[in-house]
RONUPA-695259 format. One record per residue (C-alpha): x, y, z; residue in three letters. Coordinates in pm, whole numbers, plus 32768, in hexadecimal, padded with zeros to 4 digits. Example, Ala and Ser with C-alpha at 12.3 -4.5 7.8 and 13.67 -1.06 7.14 Angstrom:
2
+------+------+------+---------+
!   px !   py !   pz ! residuo !
+------+------+------+---------+
! 84CE ! 7E3E ! 830C !     ALA !
! 8557 ! 7F96 ! 82CA !     SER !
+------+------+------+---------+
% end
This chain:
251
+------+------+------+---------+
!   px !   py !   pz ! residuo !
+------+------+------+---------+
! 26A9 ! 10C0 ! 402D !     MET !
! 2532 ! 1107 ! 402D !     LEU !
! 2513 ! 1083 ! 4190 !     VAL !
! 2638 ! 115A ! 4202 !     LEU !
! 25A6 ! 1290 ! 415C !     THR !
! 2453 ! 1252 ! 41FE !     SER !
! 24F6 ! 1226 ! 4351 !     ALA !
! 25B8 ! 136B ! 432B !     LEU !
! 247F ! 1422 ! 42BC !     LEU !
! 23BD ! 139C ! 43E7 !     LEU !
! 24D4 ! 1406 ! 44D3 !     ALA !
! 24D3 ! 1562 ! 443E !     ALA !
! 2358 ! 157E ! 4469 !     ILE !
! 236D ! 150D ! 45D5 !     VAL !
! 2487 ! 1601 ! 461D !     ALA !
! 23C4 ! 171E ! 4581 !     ALA !
! 2292 ! 16C2 ! 464C !     ALA !
! 235D ! 16C6 ! 478D !     LEU !
! 23E0 ! 1821 ! 473A !     VAL !
! 227D ! 189F ! 4704 !     VAL !
! 2202 ! 1805 ! 4849 !     VAL !
! 2324 ! 1896 ! 490D !     ARG !
! 22FC ! 19ED ! 4872 !     SER !
! 2190 ! 19F7 ! 48DF !     HIS !
! 21C8 ! 1965 ! 4A3B !     ASP !
! 21C3 ! 1AA0 ! 4B0E !     ASN !
! 2142 ! 19FA ! 4C47 !     ARG !
! 21CB ! 1A89 ! 4D8C !     VAL !
! 223A ! 19A0 ! 4EA0 !     GLY !
! 222D ! 19EA ! 5016 !     PRO !
! 2324 ! 1AEE ! 5091 !     VAL !
! 2417 ! 1A64 ! 5196 !     ALA !
! 238A ! 1A9F ! 52F1 !     GLN !
! 24B0 ! 1A5A ! 53D7 !     ASP !
! 256E ! 1BA4 ! 53B5 !     LYS !
! 249C ! 1CDC ! 53EF !     PRO !
! 2521 ! 1E07 ! 5331 !     GLY !
! 24CA ! 1F79 ! 534B !     PRO !
! 2366 ! 1FEC ! 538A !     VAL !
! 22B9 ! 20EE ! 52B0 !     VAL !
! 2191 ! 21A9 ! 5347 !     LEU !
! 208D ! 224F ! 5267 !     ILE !
! 1FA7 ! 235E ! 52F6 !     PRO !
! 1E36 ! 2380 ! 52B3 !     GLY !
! 1D5F ! 246F ! 51ED !     TYR !
! 1DE0 ! 25CF ! 5222 !     GLY !
! 1F48 ! 2557 ! 5239 !     GLY !
! 1F75 ! 25A9 ! 53AC !     ASN !
! 20B5 ! 24EF ! 5401 !     THR !
! 20AC ! 2570 ! 5569 !     ALA !
! 1F92 ! 247C ! 55B6 !     LEU !
! 2087 ! 235F ! 5578 !     LEU !
! 217B ! 23D2 ! 5687 !     ALA !
! 2106 ! 22D2 ! 578B !     PRO !
! 213E ! 21B7 ! 5694 !     MET !
! 2294 ! 223D ! 5633 !     VAL !
! 22F6 ! 2245 ! 57A3 !     GLU !
! 2270 ! 20E7 ! 57E7 !     ALA !
! 2326 ! 2050 ! 56BE !     LEU !
! 246E ! 20FB ! 570F !     ARG !
! 2453 ! 2073 ! 5870 !     ALA !
! 2451 ! 1F1D ! 57CA !     GLN !
! 2593 ! 1F80 ! 5715 !     HIS !
! 24EA ! 1F98 ! 55C3 !     ARG !
! 2561 ! 208D ! 54BD !     LEU !
! 2435 ! 2167 ! 5467 !     VAL !
! 23F3 ! 2244 ! 5339 !     THR !
! 22BC ! 231D ! 5319 !     VAL !
! 222A ! 2352 ! 51C0 !     PHE !
! 21D3 ! 24BE ! 5178 !     THR !
! 20BF ! 24D2 ! 5074 !     PRO !
! 2090 ! 25EC ! 4F7C !     THR !
! 1F5D ! 26CF ! 4F78 !     GLN !
! 1EFF ! 2664 ! 50D7 !     GLY !
! 1EA9 ! 2510 ! 5043 !     GLU !
! 1D7A ! 25AC ! 4F9A !     SER !
! 1DE7 ! 2556 ! 4E38 !     GLY !
! 1DDF ! 240E ! 4D7B !     ASP !
! 1E46 ! 22F6 ! 4E68 !     LEU !
! 1EF4 ! 2242 ! 4D49 !     ARG !
! 1FEA ! 2363 ! 4D34 !     VAL !
! 2034 ! 2335 ! 4EA6 !     GLN !
! 206C ! 21C0 ! 4E6C !     ALA !
! 2173 ! 2212 ! 4D65 !     ARG !
! 221E ! 22FE ! 4E5A !     LEU !
! 2212 ! 21EF ! 4F63 !     LEU !
! 22CD ! 210A ! 4E75 !     LYS !
! 23E4 ! 220C ! 4E59 !     VAL !
! 23F9 ! 2230 ! 4FD3 !     LEU !
! 23FF ! 20B9 ! 500F !     VAL !
! 250F ! 2083 ! 4F0A !     ASN !
! 25DF ! 2190 ! 4FB2 !     ARG !
! 25AE ! 20F1 ! 5109 !     ALA !
! 2615 ! 1F9C ! 5086 !     LEU !
! 2748 ! 202F ! 4FDC !     HIS !
! 27B3 ! 20F3 ! 5110 !     ASN !
! 2789 ! 1FD1 ! 5202 !     THR !
! 27E6 ! 1EA9 ! 5129 !     GLY !
! 26A8 ! 1DFA ! 519A !     ALA !
! 25E9 ! 1D14 ! 50B0 !     SER !
! 248C ! 1D73 ! 5128 !     SER !
! 23BF ! 1E78 ! 51E0 !     VAL !
! 2291 ! 1E7B ! 52C1 !     ASP !
! 218C ! 1F7B ! 525C !     VAL !
! 2089 ! 2010 ! 5347 !     VAL !
! 1F74 ! 20DF ! 52AB !     GLY !
! 1E84 ! 21AA ! 5380 !     TYR !
! 1D33 ! 21FC ! 52E4 !     SER !
! 1D73 ! 2265 ! 5179 !     ALA !
! 1ED9 ! 21F1 ! 51AD !     GLY !
! 1E5D ! 208C ! 51AC !     GLY !
! 1DC7 ! 20BB ! 5052 !     ILE !
! 1F10 ! 214C ! 4FD8 !     ILE !
! 1FC9 ! 201D ! 5063 !     ALA !
! 1EDA ! 1F2F ! 4FB5 !     ARG !
! 1F00 ! 1FE5 ! 4E69 !     LEU !
! 207B ! 1FD8 ! 4E8C !     TRP !
! 2073 ! 1E60 ! 4ECC !     VAL !
! 1F86 ! 1E15 ! 4DB1 !     ARG !
! 1FFA ! 1F02 ! 4CA0 !     ASP !
! 2156 ! 1F86 ! 4CEE !     PHE !
! 222E ! 1E5D ! 4D4B !     GLY !
! 21ED ! 1E5C ! 4EC1 !     GLY !
! 218D ! 1CEC ! 4EC5 !     ALA !
! 22F9 ! 1C8D ! 4E90 !     LYS !
! 2387 ! 1D56 ! 4FB3 !     VAL !
! 226C ! 1D80 ! 50B2 !     ALA !
! 2295 ! 1C8E ! 51D4 !     ARG !
! 2167 ! 1D07 ! 529A !     ARG !
! 2053 ! 1DFD ! 5242 !     VAL !
! 1F87 ! 1E87 ! 5363 !     LEU !
! 1E5C ! 1F67 ! 531B !     THR !
! 1DC1 ! 202C ! 5438 !     ILE !
! 1C5E ! 20B3 ! 5417 !     SER !
! 1C77 ! 20AB ! 529C !     SER !
! 1B39 ! 20BF ! 51C7 !     PRO !
! 1B9D ! 1F86 ! 5109 !     ASN !
! 1A3D ! 1F59 ! 5086 !     HIS !
! 19E0 ! 20C6 ! 5086 !     GLY !
! 191A ! 21B0 ! 5163 !     THR !
! 1825 ! 22CE ! 512F !     ALA !
! 18B2 ! 240E ! 509C !     GLN !
! 180B ! 24CC ! 51BA !     ALA !
! 18DA ! 2407 ! 52B5 !     ASN !
! 1A1C ! 246D ! 5209 !     ILE !
! 19C2 ! 25DA ! 51D4 !     THR !
! 1957 ! 25F3 ! 5341 !     ALA !
! 1AC5 ! 25E0 ! 53AA !     ILE !
! 1B32 ! 26F5 ! 52BD !     THR !
! 1B03 ! 286C ! 52BA !     ILE !
! 1A1E ! 28EE ! 51AA !     GLY !
! 1962 ! 27AF ! 515F !     GLY !
! 19FF ! 2777 ! 5009 !     ALA !
! 1A32 ! 2619 ! 4F7F !     CYS !
! 1B6B ! 261A ! 4EA2 !     PRO !
! 1BF8 ! 24F8 ! 4DDB !     ALA !
! 1C6D ! 241A ! 4EF9 !     SER !
! 1B25 ! 2450 ! 4FB3 !     CYS !
! 1A65 ! 23D9 ! 4E82 !     VAL !
! 1B4E ! 22AF ! 4E5C !     GLN !
! 1B0E ! 2240 ! 4FC5 !     MET !
! 1996 ! 2266 ! 4FA7 !     SER !
! 18C1 ! 212E ! 4F9E !     LYS !
! 189C ! 20A5 ! 4E3E !     GLY !
! 19BB ! 216B ! 4DA5 !     SER !
! 1A65 ! 20E6 ! 4C6D !     ASP !
! 1BB3 ! 20D7 ! 4D23 !     LEU !
! 1B2D ! 2001 ! 4E40 !     LEU !
! 1A65 ! 1F1F ! 4D5A !     ARG !
! 1BA6 ! 1ECE ! 4CA1 !     ARG !
! 1C76 ! 1EB2 ! 4DDE !     LEU !
! 1B7F ! 1DC6 ! 4E86 !     ASP !
! 1B43 ! 1CEE ! 4D53 !     ALA !
! 1BCF ! 1B8F ! 4D6E !     GLY !
! 1CD2 ! 1B62 ! 4E80 !     ASP !
! 1CBE ! 1C79 ! 4F84 !     GLU !
! 1E08 ! 1C0B ! 501F !     THR !
! 1EF5 ! 1BBA ! 4EFE !     PRO !
! 2016 ! 1ACA ! 4F31 !     ALA !
! 215F ! 1B51 ! 4FB1 !     GLY !
! 2124 ! 1BF6 ! 5103 !     PRO !
! 2058 ! 1B8A ! 522E !     ARG !
! 1F2D ! 1C6A ! 5267 !     TRP !
! 1E99 ! 1CFA ! 53A6 !     ILE !
! 1D80 ! 1DF1 ! 53E4 !     THR !
! 1D13 ! 1EA7 ! 5520 !     ILE !
! 1BC4 ! 1F50 ! 554E !     ARG !
! 1AEF ! 1FEC ! 5660 !     SER !
! 197A ! 1FBB ! 568A !     SER !
! 1967 ! 212A ! 56F4 !     SER !
! 19FA ! 21AB ! 55AF !     ASP !
! 18F6 ! 2291 ! 5510 !     LEU !
! 19CE ! 22E4 ! 53E1 !     VAL !
! 19F6 ! 2183 ! 5359 !     VAL !
! 1899 ! 20F2 ! 535C !     THR !
! 1830 ! 1FE6 ! 5374 !     PRO !
! 1953 ! 1F73 ! 544C !     THR !
! 1970 ! 1E39 ! 5378 !     SER !
! 19E4 ! 1F12 ! 5255 !     SER !
! 1B3E ! 1F13 ! 52F2 !     ALA !
! 1B5C ! 1D98 ! 52E2 !     MET !
! 1C08 ! 1CD8 ! 51CA !     LEU !
! 1BC5 ! 1B73 ! 5162 !     THR !
! 1D01 ! 1AAB ! 51A2 !     GLY !
! 1D8B ! 1B99 ! 52AA !     ALA !
! 1DAB ! 1B7F ! 5422 !     LEU !
! 1C8D ! 1C6D ! 547A !     ASN !
! 1CA9 ! 1D06 ! 55D4 !     LEU !
! 1BA6 ! 1DCE ! 5697 !     LEU !
! 1C12 ! 1EC2 ! 57A7 !     VAL !
! 1AE5 ! 1E65 ! 587E !     GLN !
! 1B50 ! 1CF7 ! 5884 !     THR !
! 1C77 ! 1D56 ! 595D !     GLY !
! 1BE2 ! 1E8F ! 59F7 !     CYS !
! 1A68 ! 1E54 ! 5A14 !     PRO !
! 1A1D ! 1FAB ! 5AA9 !     ALA !
! 1ADE ! 206C ! 599F !     ALA !
! 1A21 ! 217D ! 58E7 !     ARG !
! 1B3C ! 21C7 ! 57FB !     THR !
! 1AE4 ! 22B7 ! 56E3 !     ALA !
! 1B8E ! 22BA ! 558F !     HIS !
! 1C87 ! 23CA ! 55EB !     SER !
! 1CE7 ! 231B ! 572E !     GLY !
! 1D56 ! 21D5 ! 5692 !     MET !
! 1ECA ! 2222 ! 565D !     PRO !
! 1EF4 ! 2269 ! 57D2 !     ALA !
! 1E18 ! 2158 ! 5867 !     HIS !
! 1ECD ! 205B ! 5948 !     PRO !
! 1E37 ! 1F34 ! 588A !     TYR !
! 1EBD ! 1FB6 ! 573F !     VAL !
! 2013 ! 2001 ! 57D3 !     LEU !
! 2025 ! 1EA6 ! 586C !     ALA !
! 1FBD ! 1E0D ! 5720 !     ALA !
! 20ED ! 1EA6 ! 5677 !     LEU !
! 21C3 ! 1DB5 ! 573C !     GLY !
! 20E0 ! 1C85 ! 5721 !     SER !
! 20A5 ! 1CA6 ! 55AA !     THR !
! 21EC ! 1D34 ! 5526 !     LEU !
! 22E2 ! 1C58 ! 55E2 !     GLY !
! 23A4 ! 1B2F ! 555B !     SER !
! 2298 ! 1A38 ! 55C9 !     GLY !
! 2143 ! 1A03 ! 5528 !     PRO !
! 2057 ! 1B2D ! 554B !     PRO !
! 1F6C ! 1B0D ! 5674 !     LYS !
! 1E85 ! 1BDD ! 574A !     ALA !
! 1F2C ! 1C97 ! 5869 !     PRO !
! 1EF1 ! 1C1F ! 59CA !     THR !
! 1EFD ! 1CC6 ! 5B21 !     ASP !
! 1EB8 ! 1E1A ! 5A89 !     VAL !
! 1EB7 ! 1F38 ! 5B8A !     PRO !
! 1D66 ! 1FBC ! 5B18 !     CYS !
+------+------+------+---------+
% end
């Protein structure tokens, strides 16, 4: 009887331990890559969605369903608020299409919003690909950001994208490209807003440089969404195959 009781007690302890382990196992596995779903585009600082029109057109020519995220306050407020709103938009897109995942493309500040969504708001479970374009992933000077605005003010999101900000220190701590999606970045060596250029790169991502495919390009920050290299990369990085650099770009 004593042996039986001990065995039952041991079984109960093991079962309880398994429950605890399972309840704390929140690891995210890779999102399925074979079936591209809708694409969500996120504009940059200032919230100008018109700049994304060339990318919308290029993606629709590839028969992709495209949704453009419209930020509040011209994307000048807390970027974490925008990440929460992105979650709502993505959930709606998944519900309306029946897809199991989305591809997210963030231009400039939009890339930071995408990263926050993946890391803190459940995006890791439904993001198939995350592409950031000219995003200050490791920060830039406040003067660079205010230079592209009228009035020279540096509101909340400007501060958050500045080099050494609390938000970026937390976002860049540990794994810069959390499990779930595949990550891609694109940058230009002529970008004077995101400096140094290497700030746009992410460890663990496929990091692309416009000048690798178009050596003579002098593409400024605002010209990135319309540049032929970037438009070609939408197809080479967001397709059903593994992300790769575009080739034969009509520079």
